N, C-alpha and C positions, 0 to 999 in steps of 0.2 A: 504494500500500500504506500502510495506517495503522499506525504504530508508536507504542507507548506504554510508558513505564516504569510498572510497577505495584509499589508498595512496600507491604508489609504489616508493621506494627510490632506485636509482641506483647510481653508482659512478659519473656519469656525469650529470644526471638530475633526477628530481623528478616530479611526476604527481599525482594530486588529482582528482579523478572522483567521481561524484554523481551517484549512481546506484539506479534505481527504479525497484523493483522486479527483481534484477539481471541484468538489462539492463542499460548500460551507457547512461545518458541523457545530461551530460555536464562535461567538464574537464578543468583543468588549469595545465599548465606545466611550469617548470622553470629550468634554469641551476643550477646544484648543486654548492653551494658556502658555505660561512660561515654565511649564513643568513636563515637557515631552519625555525627557529621560526617565523620570520617576514613573509617570503614567504608563509608559511603554514597558518598562521592566516589571511593574506590578501586573500589567495585563498578560505578559508572557508567562509569568509565574502562576497567575490564577488559572489561565487556560491549561497549562501543563498539569497542574494539580487536579483540576476538575475532570480532565480526561484520563488521568492516571498515566501520563506520559513522562518520558525523560527527554532532555534536550536532544539527544541523538536520535529520537524517534521522529523529529521534524527535520526534513532534509534541505529545505530551502526557505528563504525569507525574501519576499518581494516588497518594494515600496512604490506606490503609485501616488502621484500628486497633481493637483491642478494649480498649485501656486509655484512661485519661482524657486529654483534650487538654492537661491540665496537666502530664503526664509530659514531662520535658525532652526525651527522644528524639523524642517526637511533635512538639513545637514545632520542633526542629531539622529533622526530616523535612519538615514543612509549609513551612518557610522555604526549604529546598533545592528542593522541588518548585515553589514559586511563582517562585523565581529562575530555575530551569531553564526553565520554560515561557516566561518573559519573554525571557530571553537567547538561547534557541535559535531564536527566530523568525527566519525567513529574511531578513526586512527589516533585521535588525541586522547582516547580513554582506554584504560586497561580494564579488561573484562575479567 
């Protein structure tokens, strides 16, 4: 099963969804403010816990936005996504 975090960043709100084989199974949404990092990490943690998953169970992390890439929240989101994709690779964990 292919699992992906899909984050959509808009000017007024952001939404993180977990997709399983392209179908949304759970999502968290929050009002856009100056706390993208905290909100995003809390949403990742909550989704993983609610679904009983480990970080390595989610293979990809996408970011979609309708606002400028210079928007601070977008930069934070892109950094989190890149870091997640790198650190959640199974070869980084000992089984």
